[in-house]
mmCIF file as Biopython writes it, N, C-alpha, C and O atoms, coordinates in Angstrom:
data_model
#
loop_
_atom_site.group_PDB
_atom_site.id
_atom_site.type_symbol
_atom_site.label_atom_id
_atom_site.label_alt_id
_atom_site.label_comp_id
_atom_site.label_asym_id
_atom_site.label_entity_id
_atom_site.label_seq_id
_atom_site.pdbx_PDB_ins_code
_atom_site.Cartn_x
_atom_site.Cartn_y
_atom_site.Cartn_z
_atom_site.occupancy
_atom_site.B_iso_or_equiv
_atom_site.auth_seq_id
_atom_site.auth_asym_id
_atom_site.pdbx_PDB_model_num
ATOM 1   N N  . UNK A ? 1  ? 44.557 221.553 101.364 1.0 0.0 1  A 1 
ATOM 2   C CA . UNK A ? 1  ? 45.060 220.288 101.850 1.0 0.0 1  A 1 
ATOM 3   C C  . UNK A ? 1  ? 43.086 219.343 101.199 1.0 0.0 1  A 1 
ATOM 4   O O  . UNK A ? 1  ? 41.998 219.908 101.089 1.0 0.0 1  A 1 
ATOM 5   N N  . UNK A ? 2  ? 43.412 217.972 100.956 1.0 0.0 2  A 1 
ATOM 6   C CA . UNK A ? 2  ? 42.310 217.469 100.038 1.0 0.0 2  A 1 
ATOM 7   C C  . UNK A ? 2  ? 41.037 217.402 100.610 1.0 0.0 2  A 1 
ATOM 8   O O  . UNK A ? 2  ? 40.938 217.090 101.796 1.0 0.0 2  A 1 
ATOM 9   N N  . UNK A ? 3  ? 39.893 217.690 99.827  1.0 0.0 3  A 1 
ATOM 10  C CA . UNK A ? 3  ? 38.867 218.080 100.582 1.0 0.0 3  A 1 
ATOM 11  C C  . UNK A ? 3  ? 38.102 216.317 101.652 1.0 0.0 3  A 1 
ATOM 12  O O  . UNK A ? 3  ? 37.377 216.251 102.644 1.0 0.0 3  A 1 
ATOM 13  N N  . UNK A ? 4  ? 38.692 215.317 100.861 1.0 0.0 4  A 1 
ATOM 14  C CA . UNK A ? 4  ? 38.358 214.387 101.354 1.0 0.0 4  A 1 
ATOM 15  C C  . UNK A ? 4  ? 39.029 214.059 103.098 1.0 0.0 4  A 1 
ATOM 16  O O  . UNK A ? 4  ? 38.514 213.415 104.012 1.0 0.0 4  A 1 
ATOM 17  N N  . UNK A ? 5  ? 40.337 214.795 103.042 1.0 0.0 5  A 1 
ATOM 18  C CA . UNK A ? 5  ? 41.047 214.570 104.323 1.0 0.0 5  A 1 
ATOM 19  C C  . UNK A ? 5  ? 40.286 215.218 104.959 1.0 0.0 5  A 1 
ATOM 20  O O  . UNK A ? 5  ? 39.562 214.604 105.742 1.0 0.0 5  A 1 
ATOM 21  N N  . UNK A ? 6  ? 40.202 216.229 104.894 1.0 0.0 6  A 1 
ATOM 22  C CA . UNK A ? 6  ? 39.052 217.560 105.774 1.0 0.0 6  A 1 
ATOM 23  C C  . UNK A ? 6  ? 37.780 216.916 106.177 1.0 0.0 6  A 1 
ATOM 24  O O  . UNK A ? 6  ? 37.326 217.230 107.277 1.0 0.0 6  A 1 
ATOM 25  N N  . UNK A ? 7  ? 37.120 216.034 105.423 1.0 0.0 7  A 1 
ATOM 26  C CA . UNK A ? 7  ? 36.133 215.592 105.711 1.0 0.0 7  A 1 
ATOM 27  C C  . UNK A ? 7  ? 36.178 214.185 107.034 1.0 0.0 7  A 1 
ATOM 28  O O  . UNK A ? 7  ? 35.425 213.957 107.981 1.0 0.0 7  A 1 
ATOM 29  N N  . UNK A ? 8  ? 37.330 213.525 106.564 1.0 0.0 8  A 1 
ATOM 30  C CA . UNK A ? 8  ? 37.937 212.570 107.496 1.0 0.0 8  A 1 
ATOM 31  C C  . UNK A ? 8  ? 38.192 212.969 108.958 1.0 0.0 8  A 1 
ATOM 32  O O  . UNK A ? 8  ? 37.890 212.311 109.953 1.0 0.0 8  A 1 
ATOM 33  N N  . UNK A ? 9  ? 38.825 214.215 108.907 1.0 0.0 9  A 1 
ATOM 34  C CA . UNK A ? 9  ? 39.309 214.603 110.030 1.0 0.0 9  A 1 
ATOM 35  C C  . UNK A ? 9  ? 38.174 214.921 110.976 1.0 0.0 9  A 1 
ATOM 36  O O  . UNK A ? 9  ? 38.229 214.699 112.185 1.0 0.0 9  A 1 
ATOM 37  N N  . UNK A ? 10 ? 37.123 215.463 110.339 1.0 0.0 10 A 1 
ATOM 38  C CA . UNK A ? 10 ? 35.821 215.863 110.721 1.0 0.0 10 A 1 
ATOM 39  C C  . UNK A ? 10 ? 35.251 214.614 111.496 1.0 0.0 10 A 1 
ATOM 40  O O  . UNK A ? 10 ? 34.833 214.654 112.654 1.0 0.0 10 A 1 
ATOM 41  N N  . UNK A ? 11 ? 35.292 213.589 110.752 1.0 0.0 11 A 1 
ATOM 42  C CA . UNK A ? 11 ? 34.335 212.420 111.704 1.0 0.0 11 A 1 
ATOM 43  C C  . UNK A ? 11 ? 35.683 211.899 112.910 1.0 0.0 11 A 1 
ATOM 44  O O  . UNK A ? 11 ? 35.379 211.135 113.827 1.0 0.0 11 A 1 
ATOM 45  N N  . UNK A ? 12 ? 36.892 212.326 112.784 1.0 0.0 12 A 1 
ATOM 46  C CA . UNK A ? 12 ? 37.812 211.752 114.009 1.0 0.0 12 A 1 
ATOM 47  C C  . UNK A ? 12 ? 37.192 212.901 114.976 1.0 0.0 12 A 1 
ATOM 48  O O  . UNK A ? 12 ? 36.831 212.589 116.111 1.0 0.0 12 A 1 
ATOM 49  N N  . UNK A ? 13 ? 37.092 214.058 114.568 1.0 0.0 13 A 1 
ATOM 50  C CA . UNK A ? 13 ? 36.979 214.818 115.543 1.0 0.0 13 A 1 
ATOM 51  C C  . UNK A ? 13 ? 35.432 214.734 115.906 1.0 0.0 13 A 1 
ATOM 52  O O  . UNK A ? 13 ? 35.268 215.267 117.004 1.0 0.0 13 A 1 
ATOM 53  N N  . UNK A ? 14 ? 34.081 214.191 115.307 1.0 0.0 14 A 1 
ATOM 54  C CA . UNK A ? 14 ? 33.174 214.208 115.643 1.0 0.0 14 A 1 
ATOM 55  C C  . UNK A ? 14 ? 33.126 212.686 116.708 1.0 0.0 14 A 1 
ATOM 56  O O  . UNK A ? 14 ? 32.629 212.583 117.829 1.0 0.0 14 A 1 
ATOM 57  N N  . UNK A ? 15 ? 33.793 211.688 115.924 1.0 0.0 15 A 1 
ATOM 58  C CA . UNK A ? 15 ? 33.477 210.378 117.125 1.0 0.0 15 A 1 
ATOM 59  C C  . UNK A ? 15 ? 34.109 210.348 118.594 1.0 0.0 15 A 1 
ATOM 60  O O  . UNK A ? 15 ? 33.826 209.642 119.562 1.0 0.0 15 A 1 
ATOM 61  N N  . UNK A ? 16 ? 35.307 211.615 118.385 1.0 0.0 16 A 1 
ATOM 62  C CA . UNK A ? 16 ? 36.080 211.665 119.621 1.0 0.0 16 A 1 
ATOM 63  C C  . UNK A ? 16 ? 35.093 212.736 120.874 1.0 0.0 16 A 1 
ATOM 64  O O  . UNK A ? 16 ? 35.128 212.572 122.094 1.0 0.0 16 A 1 
ATOM 65  N N  . UNK A ? 17 ? 34.346 213.711 120.197 1.0 0.0 17 A 1 
ATOM 66  C CA . UNK A ? 17 ? 33.184 214.208 120.863 1.0 0.0 17 A 1 
ATOM 67  C C  . UNK A ? 17 ? 32.332 213.497 121.394 1.0 0.0 17 A 1 
ATOM 68  O O  . UNK A ? 17 ? 32.055 213.637 122.585 1.0 0.0 17 A 1 
ATOM 69  N N  . UNK A ? 18 ? 31.712 212.540 120.573 1.0 0.0 18 A 1 
ATOM 70  C CA . UNK A ? 18 ? 30.809 211.874 120.712 1.0 0.0 18 A 1 
ATOM 71  C C  . UNK A ? 18 ? 31.135 210.713 121.856 1.0 0.0 18 A 1 
ATOM 72  O O  . UNK A ? 18 ? 30.252 210.164 122.516 1.0 0.0 18 A 1 
ATOM 73  N N  . UNK A ? 19 ? 32.374 210.468 121.961 1.0 0.0 19 A 1 
ATOM 74  C CA . UNK A ? 19 ? 32.938 209.336 122.854 1.0 0.0 19 A 1 
ATOM 75  C C  . UNK A ? 19 ? 33.022 210.024 124.186 1.0 0.0 19 A 1 
ATOM 76  O O  . UNK A ? 19 ? 32.621 209.357 125.140 1.0 0.0 19 A 1 
ATOM 77  N N  . UNK A ? 20 ? 33.507 211.335 124.451 1.0 0.0 20 A 1 
ATOM 78  C CA . UNK A ? 20 ? 33.631 212.064 125.877 1.0 0.0 20 A 1 
ATOM 79  C C  . UNK A ? 20 ? 32.033 212.636 126.077 1.0 0.0 20 A 1 
ATOM 80  O O  . UNK A ? 20 ? 31.674 213.157 127.134 1.0 0.0 20 A 1 
ATOM 81  N N  . UNK A ? 21 ? 31.101 212.455 124.864 1.0 0.0 21 A 1 
ATOM 82  C CA . UNK A ? 21 ? 29.681 212.796 125.354 1.0 0.0 21 A 1 
ATOM 83  C C  . UNK A ? 21 ? 29.039 211.482 126.261 1.0 0.0 21 A 1 
ATOM 84  O O  . UNK A ? 21 ? 28.148 211.544 127.109 1.0 0.0 21 A 1 
ATOM 85  N N  . UNK A ? 22 ? 29.835 210.210 125.769 1.0 0.0 22 A 1 
ATOM 86  C CA . UNK A ? 22 ? 29.210 209.177 126.905 1.0 0.0 22 A 1 
ATOM 87  C C  . UNK A ? 22 ? 29.662 209.005 128.615 1.0 0.0 22 A 1 
ATOM 88  O O  . UNK A ? 22 ? 29.414 208.131 129.446 1.0 0.0 22 A 1 
ATOM 89  N N  . UNK A ? 23 ? 30.217 209.918 128.653 1.0 0.0 23 A 1 
ATOM 90  C CA . UNK A ? 23 ? 31.027 209.934 129.870 1.0 0.0 23 A 1 
ATOM 91  C C  . UNK A ? 23 ? 30.443 211.050 130.729 1.0 0.0 23 A 1 
ATOM 92  O O  . UNK A ? 23 ? 30.831 210.995 131.896 1.0 0.0 23 A 1 
ATOM 93  N N  . UNK A ? 24 ? 29.529 212.146 130.420 1.0 0.0 24 A 1 
ATOM 94  C CA . UNK A ? 24 ? 29.372 213.347 131.208 1.0 0.0 24 A 1 
ATOM 95  C C  . UNK A ? 24 ? 28.192 212.926 132.012 1.0 0.0 24 A 1 
ATOM 96  O O  . UNK A ? 24 ? 27.043 212.592 131.725 1.0 0.0 24 A 1 
ATOM 97  N N  . UNK A ? 25 ? 28.940 213.070 133.232 1.0 0.0 25 A 1 
ATOM 98  C CA . UNK A ? 25 ? 27.968 212.502 134.746 1.0 0.0 25 A 1 
ATOM 99  C C  . UNK A ? 25 ? 28.123 211.029 134.645 1.0 0.0 25 A 1 
ATOM 100 O O  . UNK A ? 25 ? 27.065 210.405 134.733 1.0 0.0 25 A 1 
ATOM 101 N N  . UNK A ? 26 ? 29.270 210.293 134.469 1.0 0.0 26 A 1 
ATOM 102 C CA . UNK A ? 26 ? 29.575 208.837 134.329 1.0 0.0 26 A 1 
ATOM 103 C C  . UNK A ? 26 ? 30.829 208.828 135.042 1.0 0.0 26 A 1 
ATOM 104 O O  . UNK A ? 26 ? 31.811 209.493 134.712 1.0 0.0 26 A 1 
ATOM 105 N N  . UNK A ? 27 ? 30.762 208.063 136.012 1.0 0.0 27 A 1 
ATOM 106 C CA . UNK A ? 27 ? 32.221 207.871 136.536 1.0 0.0 27 A 1 
ATOM 107 C C  . UNK A ? 27 ? 33.267 207.326 136.202 1.0 0.0 27 A 1 
ATOM 108 O O  . UNK A ? 27 ? 33.312 206.173 135.775 1.0 0.0 27 A 1 
ATOM 109 N N  . UNK A ? 28 ? 34.145 207.990 136.332 1.0 0.0 28 A 1 
ATOM 110 C CA . UNK A ? 28 ? 35.359 207.823 135.271 1.0 0.0 28 A 1 
ATOM 111 C C  . UNK A ? 28 ? 36.210 206.373 135.936 1.0 0.0 28 A 1 
ATOM 112 O O  . UNK A ? 28 ? 37.416 206.530 136.124 1.0 0.0 28 A 1 
ATOM 113 N N  . UNK A ? 29 ? 35.700 205.211 136.230 1.0 0.0 29 A 1 
ATOM 114 C CA . UNK A ? 29 ? 36.129 204.182 136.394 1.0 0.0 29 A 1 
ATOM 115 C C  . UNK A ? 29 ? 36.208 203.320 135.733 1.0 0.0 29 A 1 
ATOM 116 O O  . UNK A ? 29 ? 35.127 203.214 135.153 1.0 0.0 29 A 1 
ATOM 117 N N  . UNK A ? 30 ? 37.285 202.106 135.242 1.0 0.0 30 A 1 
ATOM 118 C CA . UNK A ? 30 ? 37.022 201.308 134.442 1.0 0.0 30 A 1 
ATOM 119 C C  . UNK A ? 30 ? 36.237 200.099 134.830 1.0 0.0 30 A 1 
ATOM 120 O O  . UNK A ? 30 ? 35.484 199.596 133.996 1.0 0.0 30 A 1 
ATOM 121 N N  . UNK A ? 31 ? 36.356 199.570 136.077 1.0 0.0 31 A 1 
ATOM 122 C CA . UNK A ? 31 ? 35.556 198.583 136.354 1.0 0.0 31 A 1 
ATOM 123 C C  . UNK A ? 31 ? 33.817 198.843 136.513 1.0 0.0 31 A 1 
ATOM 124 O O  . UNK A ? 31 ? 32.952 197.972 136.615 1.0 0.0 31 A 1 
ATOM 125 N N  . UNK A ? 32 ? 33.683 199.984 136.500 1.0 0.0 32 A 1 
ATOM 126 C CA . UNK A ? 32 ? 32.139 200.076 136.142 1.0 0.0 32 A 1 
ATOM 127 C C  . UNK A ? 32 ? 31.911 200.069 134.646 1.0 0.0 32 A 1 
ATOM 128 O O  . UNK A ? 32 ? 30.930 199.532 134.129 1.0 0.0 32 A 1 
ATOM 129 N N  . UNK A ? 33 ? 32.769 200.629 134.045 1.0 0.0 33 A 1 
ATOM 130 C CA . UNK A ? 33 ? 32.489 200.644 132.535 1.0 0.0 33 A 1 
ATOM 131 C C  . UNK A ? 33 ? 32.914 199.516 132.057 1.0 0.0 33 A 1 
ATOM 132 O O  . UNK A ? 33 ? 32.313 199.135 131.053 1.0 0.0 33 A 1 
ATOM 133 N N  . UNK A ? 34 ? 33.642 198.940 132.392 1.0 0.0 34 A 1 
ATOM 134 C CA . UNK A ? 34 ? 33.796 197.392 131.934 1.0 0.0 34 A 1 
ATOM 135 C C  . UNK A ? 34 ? 32.749 196.133 131.812 1.0 0.0 34 A 1 
ATOM 136 O O  . UNK A ? 34 ? 32.612 195.108 131.144 1.0 0.0 34 A 1 
ATOM 137 N N  . UNK A ? 35 ? 32.131 196.804 132.812 1.0 0.0 35 A 1 
ATOM 138 C CA . UNK A ? 35 ? 30.056 196.250 132.833 1.0 0.0 35 A 1 
ATOM 139 C C  . UNK A ? 35 ? 29.276 196.933 132.385 1.0 0.0 35 A 1 
ATOM 140 O O  . UNK A ? 35 ? 28.106 196.927 132.768 1.0 0.0 35 A 1 
ATOM 141 N N  . UNK A ? 36 ? 29.743 197.724 131.424 1.0 0.0 36 A 1 
ATOM 142 C CA . UNK A ? 36 ? 28.733 198.529 130.870 1.0 0.0 36 A 1 
ATOM 143 C C  . UNK A ? 36 ? 28.611 198.158 129.419 1.0 0.0 36 A 1 
ATOM 144 O O  . UNK A ? 36 ? 29.554 198.752 128.895 1.0 0.0 36 A 1 
ATOM 145 N N  . UNK A ? 37 ? 28.057 197.593 128.616 1.0 0.0 37 A 1 
ATOM 146 C CA . UNK A ? 37 ? 27.915 196.518 127.631 1.0 0.0 37 A 1 
ATOM 147 C C  . UNK A ? 37 ? 27.822 197.804 126.510 1.0 0.0 37 A 1 
ATOM 148 O O  . UNK A ? 37 ? 28.601 198.346 125.725 1.0 0.0 37 A 1 
ATOM 149 N N  . UNK A ? 38 ? 26.463 197.955 126.895 1.0 0.0 38 A 1 
ATOM 150 C CA . UNK A ? 38 ? 26.645 199.155 125.958 1.0 0.0 38 A 1 
ATOM 151 C C  . UNK A ? 38 ? 27.290 200.658 125.502 1.0 0.0 38 A 1 
ATOM 152 O O  . UNK A ? 38 ? 27.271 201.463 124.571 1.0 0.0 38 A 1 
ATOM 153 N N  . UNK A ? 39 ? 27.823 200.456 126.732 1.0 0.0 39 A 1 
ATOM 154 C CA . UNK A ? 39 ? 28.612 202.428 126.304 1.0 0.0 39 A 1 
ATOM 155 C C  . UNK A ? 39 ? 29.895 201.489 125.799 1.0 0.0 39 A 1 
ATOM 156 O O  . UNK A ? 39 ? 30.596 202.121 125.009 1.0 0.0 39 A 1 
ATOM 157 N N  . UNK A ? 40 ? 30.372 200.153 126.053 1.0 0.0 40 A 1 
ATOM 158 C CA . UNK A ? 40 ? 31.717 199.821 125.604 1.0 0.0 40 A 1 
ATOM 159 C C  . UNK A ? 40 ? 31.573 199.828 124.290 1.0 0.0 40 A 1 
ATOM 160 O O  . UNK A ? 40 ? 32.237 200.594 123.591 1.0 0.0 40 A 1 
ATOM 161 N N  . UNK A ? 41 ? 30.601 198.890 123.737 1.0 0.0 41 A 1 
ATOM 162 C CA . UNK A ? 41 ? 30.111 198.750 122.379 1.0 0.0 41 A 1 
ATOM 163 C C  . UNK A ? 41 ? 30.499 200.124 121.675 1.0 0.0 41 A 1 
ATOM 164 O O  . UNK A ? 41 ? 31.305 200.105 120.745 1.0 0.0 41 A 1 
ATOM 165 N N  . UNK A ? 42 ? 29.985 201.205 122.071 1.0 0.0 42 A 1 
ATOM 166 C CA . UNK A ? 42 ? 29.675 202.601 121.717 1.0 0.0 42 A 1 
ATOM 167 C C  . UNK A ? 42 ? 30.821 202.951 121.172 1.0 0.0 42 A 1 
ATOM 168 O O  . UNK A ? 42 ? 30.898 203.158 119.961 1.0 0.0 42 A 1 
ATOM 169 N N  . UNK A ? 43 ? 32.187 203.100 122.244 1.0 0.0 43 A 1 
ATOM 170 C CA . UNK A ? 43 ? 33.397 202.921 122.487 1.0 0.0 43 A 1 
ATOM 171 C C  . UNK A ? 43 ? 34.143 202.354 121.357 1.0 0.0 43 A 1 
ATOM 172 O O  . UNK A ? 43 ? 34.992 202.910 120.660 1.0 0.0 43 A 1 
ATOM 173 N N  . UNK A ? 44 ? 33.804 201.459 121.307 1.0 0.0 44 A 1 
ATOM 174 C CA . UNK A ? 44 ? 34.489 200.485 120.321 1.0 0.0 44 A 1 
ATOM 175 C C  . UNK A ? 44 ? 34.414 200.877 118.941 1.0 0.0 44 A 1 
ATOM 176 O O  . UNK A ? 44 ? 35.405 201.174 118.273 1.0 0.0 44 A 1 
ATOM 177 N N  . UNK A ? 45 ? 32.863 200.875 118.389 1.0 0.0 45 A 1 
ATOM 178 C CA . UNK A ? 45 ? 32.462 201.520 117.544 1.0 0.0 45 A 1 
ATOM 179 C C  . UNK A ? 45 ? 33.297 202.708 117.167 1.0 0.0 45 A 1 
ATOM 180 O O  . UNK A ? 45 ? 33.992 202.563 116.161 1.0 0.0 45 A 1 
ATOM 181 N N  . UNK A ? 46 ? 33.351 203.853 117.794 1.0 0.0 46 A 1 
ATOM 182 C CA . UNK A ? 46 ? 33.755 205.158 117.303 1.0 0.0 46 A 1 
ATOM 183 C C  . UNK A ? 46 ? 35.359 205.089 117.379 1.0 0.0 46 A 1 
ATOM 184 O O  . UNK A ? 46 ? 36.021 206.047 116.980 1.0 0.0 46 A 1 
ATOM 185 N N  . UNK A ? 47 ? 35.961 203.952 117.892 1.0 0.0 47 A 1 
ATOM 186 C CA . UNK A ? 47 ? 37.289 203.552 117.604 1.0 0.0 47 A 1 
ATOM 187 C C  . UNK A ? 47 ? 37.558 203.255 116.410 1.0 0.0 47 A 1 
ATOM 188 O O  . UNK A ? 47 ? 38.448 203.706 115.689 1.0 0.0 47 A 1 
ATOM 189 N N  . UNK A ? 48 ? 36.593 202.307 116.151 1.0 0.0 48 A 1 
ATOM 190 C CA . UNK A ? 48 ? 36.994 202.171 114.842 1.0 0.0 48 A 1 
ATOM 191 C C  . UNK A ? 48 ? 36.967 202.824 113.723 1.0 0.0 48 A 1 
ATOM 192 O O  . UNK A ? 48 ? 37.808 202.631 112.845 1.0 0.0 48 A 1 
ATOM 193 N N  . UNK A ? 49 ? 35.826 203.830 113.598 1.0 0.0 49 A 1 
ATOM 194 C CA . UNK A ? 49 ? 35.654 204.812 112.820 1.0 0.0 49 A 1 
ATOM 195 C C  . UNK A ? 49 ? 36.836 205.720 112.891 1.0 0.0 49 A 1 
ATOM 196 O O  . UNK A ? 49 ? 37.381 206.100 111.855 1.0 0.0 49 A 1 
ATOM 197 N N  . UNK A ? 50 ? 37.239 206.071 114.035 1.0 0.0 50 A 1 
ATOM 198 C CA . UNK A ? 50 ? 38.770 206.989 114.266 1.0 0.0 50 A 1 
ATOM 199 C C  . UNK A ? 50 ? 39.631 206.443 113.174 1.0 0.0 50 A 1 
ATOM 200 O O  . UNK A ? 50 ? 40.131 207.073 112.243 1.0 0.0 50 A 1 
ATOM 201 N N  . UNK A ? 51 ? 39.719 205.228 113.427 1.0 0.0 51 A 1 
ATOM 202 C CA . UNK A ? 51 ? 40.926 204.341 112.796 1.0 0.0 51 A 1 
ATOM 203 C C  . UNK A ? 51 ? 40.677 203.840 111.601 1.0 0.0 51 A 1 
ATOM 204 O O  . UNK A ? 51 ? 41.629 203.391 110.962 1.0 0.0 51 A 1 
ATOM 205 N N  . UNK A ? 52 ? 39.419 203.810 111.071 1.0 0.0 52 A 1 
ATOM 206 C CA . UNK A ? 52 ? 39.386 203.735 109.706 1.0 0.0 52 A 1 
ATOM 207 C C  . UNK A ? 52 ? 39.424 205.324 108.823 1.0 0.0 52 A 1 
ATOM 208 O O  . UNK A ? 52 ? 39.791 205.286 107.649 1.0 0.0 52 A 1 
ATOM 209 N N  . UNK A ? 53 ? 39.103 206.436 109.331 1.0 0.0 53 A 1 
ATOM 210 C CA . UNK A ? 53 ? 39.404 207.663 108.959 1.0 0.0 53 A 1 
ATOM 211 C C  . UNK A ? 53 ? 40.756 207.938 108.350 1.0 0.0 53 A 1 
ATOM 212 O O  . UNK A ? 53 ? 41.067 208.471 107.285 1.0 0.0 53 A 1 
ATOM 213 N N  . UNK A ? 54 ? 41.671 207.275 109.609 1.0 0.0 54 A 1 
ATOM 214 C CA . UNK A ? 54 ? 43.199 207.910 109.711 1.0 0.0 54 A 1 
ATOM 215 C C  . UNK A ? 54 ? 43.720 206.994 108.545 1.0 0.0 54 A 1 
ATOM 216 O O  . UNK A ? 54 ? 44.741 207.361 107.963 1.0 0.0 54 A 1 
ATOM 217 N N  . UNK A ? 55 ? 42.956 205.562 108.068 1.0 0.0 55 A 1 
ATOM 218 C CA . UNK A ? 55 ? 43.409 204.973 107.464 1.0 0.0 55 A 1 
ATOM 219 C C  . UNK A ? 55 ? 43.194 205.608 106.019 1.0 0.0 55 A 1 
ATOM 220 O O  . UNK A ? 55 ? 43.992 205.703 105.087 1.0 0.0 55 A 1 
ATOM 221 N N  . UNK A ? 56 ? 41.997 205.975 106.115 1.0 0.0 56 A 1 
ATOM 222 C CA . UNK A ? 56 ? 41.847 206.214 104.488 1.0 0.0 56 A 1 
ATOM 223 C C  . UNK A ? 56 ? 42.195 207.835 104.276 1.0 0.0 56 A 1 
ATOM 224 O O  . UNK A ? 56 ? 41.802 208.375 103.242 1.0 0.0 56 A 1 
ATOM 225 N N  . UNK A ? 57 ? 42.992 208.654 105.341 1.0 0.0 57 A 1 
ATOM 226 C CA . UNK A ? 57 ? 43.685 209.885 104.969 1.0 0.0 57 A 1 
ATOM 227 C C  . UNK A ? 57 ? 45.131 209.335 104.515 1.0 0.0 57 A 1 
ATOM 228 O O  . UNK A ? 57 ? 45.724 209.701 103.501 1.0 0.0 57 A 1 
ATOM 229 N N  . UNK A ? 58 ? 45.616 208.328 105.513 1.0 0.0 58 A 1 
ATOM 230 C CA . UNK A ? 58 ? 46.983 208.056 104.702 1.0 0.0 58 A 1 
ATOM 231 C C  . UNK A ? 58 ? 47.285 207.082 103.645 1.0 0.0 58 A 1 
ATOM 232 O O  . UNK A ? 58 ? 48.433 206.702 103.414 1.0 0.0 58 A 1 
ATOM 233 N N  . UNK A ? 59 ? 46.097 206.624 102.913 1.0 0.0 59 A 1 
ATOM 234 C CA . UNK A ? 59 ? 45.772 206.358 101.237 1.0 0.0 59 A 1 
ATOM 235 C C  . UNK A ? 59 ? 46.173 207.525 100.785 1.0 0.0 59 A 1 
ATOM 236 O O  . UNK A ? 59 ? 47.208 207.440 100.125 1.0 0.0 59 A 1 
ATOM 237 N N  . UNK A ? 60 ? 45.633 208.842 100.921 1.0 0.0 60 A 1 
ATOM 238 C CA . UNK A ? 60 ? 45.513 210.297 99.977  1.0 0.0 60 A 1 
ATOM 239 C C  . UNK A ? 60 ? 46.977 210.976 100.342 1.0 0.0 60 A 1 
ATOM 240 O O  . UNK A ? 60 ? 47.740 211.509 99.536  1.0 0.0 60 A 1 
ATOM 241 N N  . UNK A ? 61 ? 47.155 210.828 101.655 1.0 0.0 61 A 1 
ATOM 242 C CA . UNK A ? 61 ? 48.705 211.880 101.925 1.0 0.0 61 A 1 
ATOM 243 C C  . UNK A ? 61 ? 49.538 210.431 102.748 1.0 0.0 61 A 1 
ATOM 244 O O  . UNK A ? 61 ? 49.272 210.027 103.880 1.0 0.0 61 A 1 
ATOM 245 N N  . UNK A ? 62 ? 50.232 210.042 102.118 1.0 0.0 62 A 1 
ATOM 246 C CA . UNK A ? 62 ? 50.943 209.185 103.159 1.0 0.0 62 A 1 
ATOM 247 C C  . UNK A ? 62 ? 51.997 209.397 104.027 1.0 0.0 62 A 1 
ATOM 248 O O  . UNK A ? 62 ? 52.463 208.507 104.738 1.0 0.0 62 A 1 
ATOM 249 N N  . UNK A ? 63 ? 52.444 210.692 103.995 1.0 0.0 63 A 1 
ATOM 250 C CA . UNK A ? 63 ? 53.436 211.418 105.054 1.0 0.0 63 A 1 
ATOM 251 C C  . UNK A ? 63 ? 52.096 212.705 105.730 1.0 0.0 63 A 1 
ATOM 252 O O  . UNK A ? 63 ? 52.408 213.810 106.174 1.0 0.0 63 A 1 
ATOM 253 N N  . UNK A ? 64 ? 51.001 212.305 105.661 1.0 0.0 64 A 1 
ATOM 254 C CA . UNK A ? 64 ? 50.230 213.424 106.874 1.0 0.0 64 A 1 
ATOM 255 C C  . UNK A ? 64 ? 50.929 212.915 108.362 1.0 0.0 64 A 1 
ATOM 256 O O  . UNK A ? 64 ? 51.174 211.796 108.814 1.0 0.0 64 A 1 
ATOM 257 N N  . UNK A ? 65 ? 51.105 214.174 108.840 1.0 0.0 65 A 1 
ATOM 258 C CA . UNK A ? 65 ? 51.707 214.526 110.347 1.0 0.0 65 A 1 
ATOM 259 C C  . UNK A ? 65 ? 50.662 213.647 111.325 1.0 0.0 65 A 1 
ATOM 260 O O  . UNK A ? 65 ? 49.485 214.006 111.285 1.0 0.0 65 A 1 
ATOM 261 N N  . UNK A ? 66 ? 50.980 212.616 112.126 1.0 0.0 66 A 1 
ATOM 262 C CA . UNK A ? 66 ? 50.516 211.936 113.125 1.0 0.0 66 A 1 
ATOM 263 C C  . UNK A ? 66 ? 51.578 212.071 114.328 1.0 0.0 66 A 1 
ATOM 264 O O  . UNK A ? 66 ? 52.267 211.096 114.627 1.0 0.0 66 A 1 
ATOM 265 N N  . UNK A ? 67 ? 51.697 213.263 114.997 1.0 0.0 67 A 1 
ATOM 266 C CA . UNK A ? 67 ? 52.486 213.558 116.292 1.0 0.0 67 A 1 
ATOM 267 C C  . UNK A ? 67 ? 52.270 212.681 117.257 1.0 0.0 67 A 1 
ATOM 268 O O  . UNK A ? 67 ? 53.347 212.484 117.820 1.0 0.0 67 A 1 
ATOM 269 N N  . UNK A ? 68 ? 51.423 212.054 117.734 1.0 0.0 68 A 1 
ATOM 270 C CA . UNK A ? 68 ? 51.080 211.119 118.490 1.0 0.0 68 A 1 
ATOM 271 C C  . UNK A ? 68 ? 50.884 209.244 118.690 1.0 0.0 68 A 1 
ATOM 272 O O  . UNK A ? 68 ? 50.643 208.399 119.552 1.0 0.0 68 A 1 
ATOM 273 N N  . UNK A ? 69 ? 51.159 209.370 117.360 1.0 0.0 69 A 1 
ATOM 274 C CA . UNK A ? 69 ? 51.086 207.946 116.996 1.0 0.0 69 A 1 
ATOM 275 C C  . UNK A ? 69 ? 52.546 207.272 117.331 1.0 0.0 69 A 1 
ATOM 276 O O  . UNK A ? 69 ? 53.640 207.834 117.383 1.0 0.0 69 A 1 
ATOM 277 N N  . UNK A ? 70 ? 52.141 205.559 117.593 1.0 0.0 70 A 1 
ATOM 278 C CA . UNK A ? 70 ? 53.507 205.022 117.659 1.0 0.0 70 A 1 
ATOM 279 C C  . UNK A ? 70 ? 53.864 204.631 115.978 1.0 0.0 70 A 1 
ATOM 280 O O  . UNK A ? 70 ? 53.186 204.398 114.977 1.0 0.0 70 A 1 
ATOM 281 N N  . UNK A ? 71 ? 55.535 204.720 116.353 1.0 0.0 71 A 1 
ATOM 282 C CA . UNK A ? 71 ? 55.913 204.230 114.851 1.0 0.0 71 A 1 
ATOM 283 C C  . UNK A ? 71 ? 55.494 202.614 114.937 1.0 0.0 71 A 1 
ATOM 284 O O  . UNK A ? 71 ? 55.642 201.885 113.956 1.0 0.0 71 A 1 
#
């Protein structure tokens, strides 16, 4: 595996873990989340990081497996 791909995968993993941490001891209700601007913005930013990392991986390895991606 390319070293850059490993770094990007680590970025994806870290972003997911951070998003999960935002919801520790937080009610899992969309109506509450929707009104929480700060938490919503943080989740949006982490989603952007995941997307950018995946795009960079695909530029390096076009056939990188994405089993849960929609075609």
